[in-house]
N, C-alpha and C positions, 0 to 999 in steps of 0.2 A: 504494500500500500504506500502510495506517495506520501511524503511528509506534509503535514498540514502547516500552512503559513502561521508563523508566530508574529504578532504585531504589538510587542511591548511599547514601541515608540512609532509604529507605522501610521501613515496618514494616506488619504486618497483625496485629491482635490482637482478641480478643473483649472486649466490654464486658458487665459484669454487668447483667442486666435487673432486678435486685431490690435492689442495694445500691450505695451511692456509691463504695466503695473501688475498684471496677473502673473507674469513671469517673475517679477520681483518677489511677490508673495510666495510663489513656489520655491524660490531660492531660500527664503526665510524658513520655510517648513523643512526643506532639505537640510539646511544648516543645523536646525534644532534636532532633527532626527540623528544626524551624524555625531553631534556633540554628546548625545546620550549613550553612544556606543563606545566600547573599549578600543578606541583607535588612536594611533599616534597622529600628530599634526600632519605629517606627510601623507598618511593613509586617508585622513579626512579630506585633504586637498585633492588627492587623486580621484576619489569617488565623486567629490563635488564637481570637478571639472568634467569628468566623463558624463555625468548625469546632465550637467548644464548643456553640454553639446547636444545631447539627445533632445532636451527640452527646447532649445533654440531652433533646432531643425523642425520639430513638431509645430511650434508656434508660427514660425516664419515661412516654412515650406510645405506644411501639411494641412493647409486650409482646405475645407470642403466648401462646396457651393452653398450649403446651408449654414456655414460658419459655426458648425458644431465644435464645441471646445475640445481641445486635446486634454488628456488626463495623465496625471502623475500618480503612481502607486508605489509606496515605500514600505518595505517589510523586511523581516529577518526570518529566514527559513533554514532550519538545520545548520545553524552556524554560518550562514551566508547572508550577506546583504543582497536583497533582490529588489531591483527597481524596474518598473515597467512604465514606459511612456507610449501612449497610444494616440494617434491622430486619425482624422477621417478624410485625409486628402487623397490624391491619385495614387500614392505609393511610388516606390522606386526600387530598382535593383541595385543593391550596394556593390555587387560584383562588377557593375558597369561603371562605377566611379573611377575617373582617371587616377592613376597612382601619384599622390602628391610628392613622393620621393623620387620620381623620375627627374633626371637632370634638367629637362626643359621646363619643369614645373616647380622646382625648388624655390624660385624667387617670387612665385605668385603669392598674393596675400590671402588666398582663400583655399578651401578644399581639404582641410585637415581634420575636420570634425570626427569622421568615422575612424580615421587613423588614431586619434587620441583616445577615443572610446575603447578601441581594441587594445591599445598599449597599456591603459591604466586599469582595466578590469580583467578578471580571470576569464570571463566568457561574455560575449555579446551576440545576441540572437535576434535576427530580423524575421518576423512573420507577417503575413499579409492576409487578414481575414477577408473572405470573398466580398469584393465590391466595397470594402470599408477601410481603406487607408493602410497605415503601417503601425505595427507594434514592435517596439524595441525593448528587449529584456536584457538587463545588465546584471551580472553577478560578480561578487567578490567575497572570498572567504575572510572571515574575521580571525585575525591572528590572535594567539594567546596574549592576554594583557601584559603590558610592560611591568617590570618590578615596581613595587610601591616606592613612590618618591621620584620616579624617572621624570625628567623634564618633559613637559608638553608645550610646544610652541603655541603662543597666543594666536587665535584664529580671528583676525580682524574681519569685520563684516561691512564696515562703512566705506562707501566710495567717496574719495575726496579729490578735489582738483590737484593735479601735480604741482609741486613747488618748483619754481625755476630759480637756480642760482648760477651766477656767472663769475668765474675767477680767472682772470687773464684770458687765455685762449680756450678754456674748458667751460662748457656749459653743462649743468647737471639738472636732470629732471628727477625729483624725489617723488616716488609713487607711494601712496598711503592707502592701504586696503586692497581688495581684490582688483586685479588688472584684467578686465573682461569687457564685453561689448558695451556695458554701461558707461565706460570711460572714453568712448570713441571721440566725442566732440571735444572734451577737455584735453585729451592727449594730443589731438590734431592741432588744436590752437596753441598749446604751450610748446610743442615740438617745433611748430612753425616759427615761433619766436626765435628759437635757437638757430634754425635754418636761415632766417633772415638777418641774423646778427653777423656782420662781416668779420667781427673780431673772433668769433667762436670757430675753432677748427676741430675740436673733439667734443662730441655730445655723449655724455654719460647718462645711462638710465639706472637709477638707484633702486634696487629691489629689496632693500633691507626691511621694509615694512609691508611687503607684499606676501600674503599667504599662498596665493596661486594665480595663474593666468590661464586664459583659454585660447582657442584657435583664433578668435577675433583679435586678441592681443598680439598673437604671433603675426597676424596680418598687418597690424599697426606698426609693429617693429620692422617688418620687411619693407613697408612703404617708406618709413623713415630712413632705413638703411639705403634704399635705392635713391631717395631724394638727396641724402647727404653725399653719396658717391658722386652724384651729378654736380655737386658744388665743391668737390675735393675736401669734404669733411669726413671724419670717421665716427662710428658709433661704437661705444663700449657698454657692456652690461656689467654692473658691479653689485657686490653684496647679494649674489644669488643664493637662496637657500636650497635645501634638498628638494622641496616640492617644485620650485621654479626650474632647477636643473633637470629634474625628471621630465618635465614637459619639453624643454629644449632638446633633450637627448632623444625623446620619442619622435620628435619632428625632424631629427637630424640637422638641427640648426646650430650646433655648438661650434662648427667650423665657419659658419657664415659670419658670426659676430666675434669680436674680441671680448672675452669674459675674464673679468678680474675679481 
């Protein structure tokens, strides 16, 4: 007999298919769900990013003509985190997605969502209910709890506008909180300040206060990298923690950027 789902901290809620506030509420529910589990900071970040990729795809690309809401279901089953994201759009074949690691696509700022889901979770399954969209199920085994007293990195949840600091020929963007699609406008504006500053030759992105980043953030970094190269400027990523490095390594971008 199949194991019955256990929902000590599970939730099921609808995601808006037309506006981001619903997605923000879902992120809050996901964050609370993960904080209640015996996970390290890096494990929390990995699951958060993978599920966020699935949610963004469902909300932005899984619309149905009736605008039926996508759903997020969070549960724990037999020692595994099990997350299901269901939309009611036209569906897609994940095997037909272009390989984001192909040399000709490495510099493109999009197309890494499924790659990150598969890299960060133990199992990712796509199913297609007849005539009714896409269901993505993500699973990750919960590792044994860390010894009592082990340090747990703080998991910042607030998105804040990047802080710009310029010292000589180096301009630094200090990021605070998750670096994801929510930060797109502020990151574009503040990074453009440094691109437009003729005195700045090196642009540093400071990740010291960033718990995680998603595929949208990778796209922003690549756009900045390409824009800087066109102006003979360089981009450096500094103070990258384990969670941030894990995403960069999964996307094979550690050689694209100088990381200090």
